Each structure stands twice: as C-alpha cells, then as structure tokens.
N, C-alpha and C positions, 0 to 999 in steps of 0.2 A: 826494584829487576828481582819478578816473580821465580823461585828455583825450582825444577822437578827433576824426581828421580827415573832414571834413563828404568830401570827395572819397572818403572809403573805403564814406560810404553812399551815395552816388550809385553807385558803382560795385555796389555789393551789390543796390539797387534797379533797375538794370537786366537785372543776371542774373536775378533773381526773376521780373523782368515776362517775360524769355523763357520761363524754364523753367517759369513755371505754364501759360504758354499751349499749349506746345509736350507738356507730361509731364503726365497725371494723376494725382493721387494714389494711393499702393498701395491704401488703403483703399477707393477707388472701385472702383477695377482689382478688388480679389478679391470688392468687393459685385455687379459687374455679370455678373462670372463664375460667382456661385454662383447670379445671378437666372436666368441661364440655362440653368445645370444643372436646376434645379428649376421651372422654366415650362412649364405642362403642353399651353398653346396653340402651336401651331407657328410662326403667324404672327410672336407676341409672341416667341417663340426665336428666329427667325430675325432679328429687329428687333435684339434683343440680341446677337447675336451680329454683324451688321454695323458695331453700337456699338462693339464691344471691338476689330475689325478696323480701326477707323477709330484711334481712340488707337493701338493698334499702330503704324499706319502714321505716324502723325504724328510721333512720338517717333523712328522709324527714319530717317524723312526727314528729320526736323528744320523741320517744319512746324505751323500751328497747328490745334489740338485741332477748332477751330470758327472757323468766317469772322467771327463775331460776338466779338472778343477782348477787345470789353466796356471799361466804366468802371477803372480801376486806381483799386480800392480798399486803402487800404495803412495796416496796422494798427500802431500804433507803442507799443511799451511800452519806458520808458526810463527808468532807474535815477535815482535823485536825486542819486547821487555822480557823475553820469558829466557832464561838459563837452563839448561839442559847437562844435569852432573852426571855424567857418561860421555860415551860417543854414540850420537844421536843413529847413526846410520848400523852400528852394531848391532844396536837396541833394539831397530825395526827386523834386521834379517833374523835376528834370534826370537822373535816373537813369529815370524815365518815359519824359522826352523821347528818352535815348538806348537805351532797351530796343526801343520803339515802332519808334524809327526802323531799328537794325541788327537786331531779328528779323523786319522785314517784317512787319508786323502792323497790322492795321486802326485808325484811327485813327479813334476813334466818339463824339469830345467837342464839344459846341456851345458856344462862349462865352456864347450869352444861351439861356434855353428857350424863347422867343419868336421871336427875329430866327434864330435857327439857323445862325449860322456857324461853320462847322467850324473848330476854332483850329489843326489842323492837325499837332499832335503829341500827341494824345491828354491834353495837361492842360488843366487842373490837376489832379492828383490827389483822389480824395476821402480825406482823411485822418483819421484818430481816434487821439488822443493818450492814454495812461495812464500815471502815475507810476506808478513802483514801486519798491521798496527795491535797494538795489545799486548797482553800476557798470557794468552791461551795459545795450546796446539791445537789443530783439527787433521785428525788421520781418519782416511778414508782408503777404504783395501779394497779393492774390483779387479777379483779371478779372471783372466781375461784368456779363454778358450781359445785355441786356433784355427777349429775350422771356421771360424768367423772371422779372425784376426787375417789369415791368409786370405781372404776375397777382397780386404780394403786396399784402396790404392790412394797414390799422390797425383797432381798434373799441374806442372807450373803452365797455367793459361795466360794468355796475352789479354792486358787491358781491355783488346778490341774484342773480346770474344762476350766480354759482358757478360749479362744475367743469361741469356740464353746459352753459352758455353758452359755455366756453371749446371744449369738443369740438364744438359745433354750430359755431363760428366757422371753427375749423378745416375741419373737412368743408367748407363752404360755399365756403369759399373755395378748395380743392384741387377740388371739382366745377366752379363755375365758370371754374376754369383751362382743365378741361379738357385738350384736346392744346397749347393756346399755348406753354407752356414747355417741351416738348420731354421729355416723361418718358421713363424712371424719374427724378424729382424728388428732391432732397432737402428737406424742408421745415423751416426754422427755425420757431421760435415763439418769442417774448418775451412774459414775464407778469410783469406789476406796474410800479414806476417809475412815470414819466409819459409821455406821448404818445410825448416823443422817445425817450425811455429805451427803452422797451420794442420800438421800431422796432430801435434799434441792439443791444439783446439778442439780438433776433429774427437780426439779420445775425453777430455772434458766433456765435450758435449753429451756423451755417453750417459753421463754422472748425473743430470738434468732429468728430473721425474718426468715419464711418458707424457703426465698430462698436464705438464705445464711449456706454454710456448715461449718461445722469445720474447722478450719485451719489447723490442723494438717492430711496430706494427708489420714493415718493408719485409722485413725476415720471416715475423710468424703469420704473413702470409704465402709466403714463397716454401715455408716449412709444410703447411696445409696443402699448396698446389702440387710438392711433388710426391706426398704421402699418397695423395689421390692417385696420381700418374702411375707411381709404383704399385699399387694395388690395383690399378688394373692390368698389370703385365699378366696376372693368372697362374705365377709363378706357386703362392696358396703356402698352406701352412705344409712344414718339411718336402715341398717341389713338389705336392702333390694336387694342385690346383685348387683354386678358391679365390675369394676376395682379399683375404688377408696373408699378403705377404710381409708387412710390416704394420709394426704396430704404432711408431713413430719416426719422423726426421726432426731430429734435433740440429741446428744449424747456430755454431757462432764464430762470428767475422769479428776483424780486428785490421787496426791501420795496416798500410804494405805500402810498397817502393811504386813510384809512378810507374814504372816500367814496370810491374809483375801483378797479376791475378794468380798467386798460386791457391788450391783448394785442394784439399786432402776428403778422403769418404771413409771412415772407418766403421765398420760394421759389425754389431752383436747379434748374437743369437735371442731367442725367446729367452735363455735366462741369462739376463742382464745383470748380473751379482754385484753389489756394491752396499757396504756398511758404514758409517763413519762415526766418529767418538771424537768429543772435544773435552779437552783434560786441561 
C-alpha cells in the first residue's frame, strides 16, 4: 500500500487551477489555428484570429483566458492501492481555494442555488471519483464556465428513437444554443447509462482531445457526421456566421436499460480548459 500526503494533492490542485485558467491545451490551440486557416468568411476568420491572440496574451501575461474562470470541476482517478494521509476532499477544496486566490481568479460559486450568497473562494469543487487499479492518483481540473454549461441539455429518448433521435437532439441543442456558449464550441455527448450517468459521460467527453476520435468506428463516424452538420448551421465564431461553429463532437457511450436511451449534450466554449497530473 503506497501512501501519499494530502498536502501534495492540495499543491497540485492549486497549480492545476491556475494553469488551466491561464493556458489553453495544445489540441484546442491547434484546432483554432486550423479553423482560422480554412475559414472562408472574413468576419469569422478575424474572430478566430482574435481568439488566438487572446489565448496567447493570457499565457504570456499570466492572466485568465476568460473572465469566467468557472466552477472547478475536478476528476479524480484513484488507485485502490493508494492511501491518502489526510482527507482527500478537504485537500482538493483547499487546493481550489488557494489556486483561485493566488491566481487572482474570479470566484463564481454560490453556497445555495436560490439564496445566491457567494462562497468567496470558489469552493466547493465539483468532484467526480473513479476507483482504478494501481497505486497512483490522476487529478484533472477542468474549470467550467456557465455560458456554455447553461446551454447543455439532457433528454430521455425512447429506444425506438434510435440514432436519428440522437442526431436530431444534438443538432437541436446546438441550434438553440446559438451564440450563447461563445462558439466555436466543443460538444460532449453522453449516450446510455441512466439520467445522471449520461450527463457525467457527456462532461467527461469534453476532456478528450479534439483531434482524437472515439475508438469505435460507429461512433467515430457519428462524431464526424454531427460535426459537419453542426458547422453547416452557419452560427460561426461568436455567432457572427461562418463555417466554424464547433471544433469537435466527442461522443461517449455506455450500457443502458432495455427501455431507455438517455442522451446528454454538454457544451463547452472555445476555452475548453483542462489539465491533469499523475501523482
């Protein structure tokens, strides 16, 4: 049994909160640059170039990519042979508290959804746990802004709706979202499981690099088809028109009940921020 001091987790989460808000992942940078190169509409191309300039300034000057530094979504994959010396959840929240304070990041968390009092330190984090084999812990911090989160939806489709029902639902969600999630967007789609599991795997789909397709050819083909149809909607960067409404559609699927076909769409803006560390 390997042991790990909880203070190391706190330090790692703190650094990830700052890094994820200051630096755009390589796959998103590359995708934005490619989109700018091939975007035929001048306004759309100029908008993409402004987004590229923005992330370069953020990294060079150590400032947030976006003023909405998001709720801290923290994904934990913890090995069953690892023992944490200290309280894991407290360690994660302390890392978020320190990261948002020392990184001068906007605190966007309210303690109650109706009474709306700000917690003042962006805690508690939204934490998701998976138990895996081994004696390591993988921590992924993904700040989630709510311009895009608010545009996400879930629908309990009927099995008879099939692939056409999934296609229609995903396209409708994106079309209804329009410019609100600050396109170009990344579209995470979760199919199967239960009401809550579909939403979770849709969010996890956003962690996959936009240049990596689903390993199942069936879903890989569906991802490409949906991406092409979304980009033909003409919404474009920041909703100003063009061919670049989405950078990627990432689909994750899992088993479900014979009577169900849950489908969740979790949208992220062009600042699809996430960084990981393995301890």
